[in-house]
C-alpha positions as a printed NumPy array, in Angstrom:
array([[-53.839,  14.935,  20.508],
       [-56.455,  12.972,  18.626],
       [-58.835,  10.574,  20.347],
       [-60.85 ,   7.517,  19.448],
       [-63.385,   5.571,  21.472],
       [-65.442,   2.444,  20.99 ],
       [-67.876,   0.806,  23.377],
       [-70.3  ,  -2.094,  23.474],
       [-73.061,  -3.035,  25.884],
       [-72.948,  -6.725,  26.743],
       [-75.56 ,  -9.112,  28.124],
       [-73.332, -10.101,  31.032],
       [-72.533,  -8.784,  34.496],
       [-69.492,  -6.522,  34.667],
       [-67.665,  -8.908,  36.982],
       [-67.878, -11.721,  34.426],
       [-66.592,  -9.462,  31.662],
       [-63.797,  -8.039,  33.848],
       [-62.716, -11.55 ,  34.811],
       [-62.048, -12.162,  31.118],
       [-60.62 ,  -8.846,  29.904],
       [-59.172,  -7.387,  33.104],
       [-55.892,  -9.296,  33.078],
       [-53.252,  -7.301,  31.203],
       [-51.581, -10.606,  30.349],
       [-54.865, -12.16 ,  29.185],
       [-55.675, -10.275,  25.994],
       [-54.891, -13.342,  23.87 ],
       [-57.797, -15.092,  25.634],
       [-60.372, -12.793,  24.052],
       [-58.901, -10.722,  21.196],
       [-58.899, -12.634,  17.903],
       [-55.968, -10.705,  16.395],
       [-53.549, -11.712,  19.153],
       [-51.714, -14.916,  18.249],
       [-49.507, -14.949,  21.321],
       [-47.958, -12.716,  23.915],
       [-45.125, -12.556,  26.363],
       [-45.297, -10.558,  29.585],
       [-42.765,  -9.443,  32.16 ],
       [-42.349,  -7.039,  35.034],
       [-40.284,  -3.897,  34.495],
       [-40.05 ,  -2.264,  37.885],
       [-43.605,  -1.573,  39.018],
       [-45.021,  -1.939,  35.493],
       [-46.233,  -4.981,  33.632],
       [-45.147,  -5.085,  29.982],
       [-46.608,  -7.226,  27.227],
       [-45.332,  -7.969,  23.758],
       [-48.158,  -8.973,  21.449],
       [-47.656, -11.04 ,  18.346],
       [-50.671, -10.204,  16.199],
       [-52.016, -11.323,  12.833],
       [-49.357, -10.84 ,  10.155],
       [-46.552, -11.626,  12.638],
       [-46.587,  -7.989,  13.812],
       [-45.139,  -7.24 ,  17.238],
       [-46.496,  -4.51 ,  19.512],
       [-45.06 ,  -3.776,  22.959],
       [-47.326,  -2.179,  25.563],
       [-46.796,  -1.049,  29.166],
       [-49.53 ,  -0.952,  31.779],
       [-49.373,   2.442,  33.493],
       [-52.401,   2.272,  35.762],
       [-54.887,  -0.207,  37.117],
       [-58.001,  -0.05 ,  39.297],
       [-59.62 ,  -3.438,  39.813],
       [-62.419,  -1.926,  41.924],
       [-63.336,   0.433,  39.075],
       [-62.621,  -2.357,  36.536],
       [-60.195,  -0.408,  34.366],
       [-56.584,  -0.309,  33.314],
       [-54.466,   2.145,  31.338],
       [-51.585,   1.353,  29.024],
       [-49.275,   2.921,  26.46 ],
       [-47.664,   1.575,  23.319],
       [-43.903,   1.398,  23.797],
       [-43.016,   0.02 ,  20.367],
       [-44.815,  -1.153,  17.264],
       [-45.704,  -0.406,  13.66 ],
       [-48.939,   1.544,  14.206],
       [-48.771,   5.006,  12.583],
       [-49.148,   6.796,  15.921],
       [-47.018,   8.136,  18.726],
       [-47.869,   9.088,  22.276],
       [-50.612,   6.435,  22.245],
       [-52.301,   6.039,  25.638],
       [-55.401,   3.914,  26.155],
       [-57.914,   2.885,  28.8  ],
       [-59.969,  -0.298,  28.811],
       [-62.861,  -0.341,  31.291],
       [-66.046,  -2.151,  32.22 ],
       [-69.104,  -0.437,  33.708],
       [-71.802,  -2.365,  35.566],
       [-75.411,  -1.357,  34.874],
       [-76.871,  -3.289,  37.806],
       [-79.277,  -5.222,  35.594],
       [-77.047,  -8.061,  34.452],
       [-75.554,  -5.992,  31.623],
       [-72.33 ,  -4.061,  31.344],
       [-70.501,  -1.767,  28.961],
       [-66.93 ,  -2.195,  27.791],
       [-65.275,   1.087,  26.813],
       [-61.963,   1.207,  24.953],
       [-60.586,   4.682,  24.341],
       [-57.267,   6.267,  23.44 ],
       [-55.411,   9.444,  22.643],
       [-52.553,   9.639,  20.155],
       [-50.6  ,  11.814,  17.752],
       [-50.096,  10.989,  14.086],
       [-46.789,   9.492,  13.001],
       [-46.187,   8.932,   9.32 ],
       [-49.75 ,   8.431,   8.083],
       [-52.887,  10.485,   7.496],
       [-55.481,  10.665,  10.258],
       [-57.964,   8.363,   8.5  ],
       [-55.324,   5.62 ,   8.197],
       [-54.405,   5.862,  11.889],
       [-58.064,   5.861,  12.945],
       [-58.807,   2.871,  10.724],
       [-55.88 ,   0.895,  12.178],
       [-56.802,   1.538,  15.813],
       [-60.541,   1.328,  15.221],
       [-60.116,  -2.022,  13.497],
       [-58.243,  -3.395,  16.506],
       [-60.904,  -2.134,  18.91 ],
       [-63.803,  -3.33 ,  16.748],
       [-62.369,  -6.847,  16.391],
       [-61.918,  -7.179,  20.148],
       [-65.363,  -5.829,  20.99 ],
       [-67.049,  -8.032,  18.386],
       [-65.32 , -11.009,  19.966],
       [-66.851, -10.035,  23.316],
       [-70.299,  -9.785,  21.732],
       [-69.776, -13.277,  20.346],
       [-68.913, -14.555,  23.801],
       [-71.425, -12.674,  25.983],
       [-74.088, -11.402,  23.563],
       [-75.118,  -7.809,  22.944],
       [-77.542,  -6.177,  25.354]])
């Protein structure tokens, strides 16, 4: 398994950041690449289908959630990214001084593309989302 992680420290309390990014069905509210999404329940899991820039569809399933720890885990069920076995965690850590850190990390295996291409695709998604949060809350 390969891994990739990005994080950003924001000039906002963790609770404020979590209120924005903590809803699995709310990613379109803060990620600039998400044009729209549909969500539904599948047994105990919430599933979302993202329509992203370029009319690309990605389906993801939430597999874990801890609101007290301000984190959720999800996997990609279907989509064009050159990876398989993709599992990710999005979390917010409070620093107790009015700042917080958002961490977005994943593990995956390659599927049909070299490692640098897969890393660039995922890293670009993470970077765009985190830059959007900096624009909204400011960097600490």
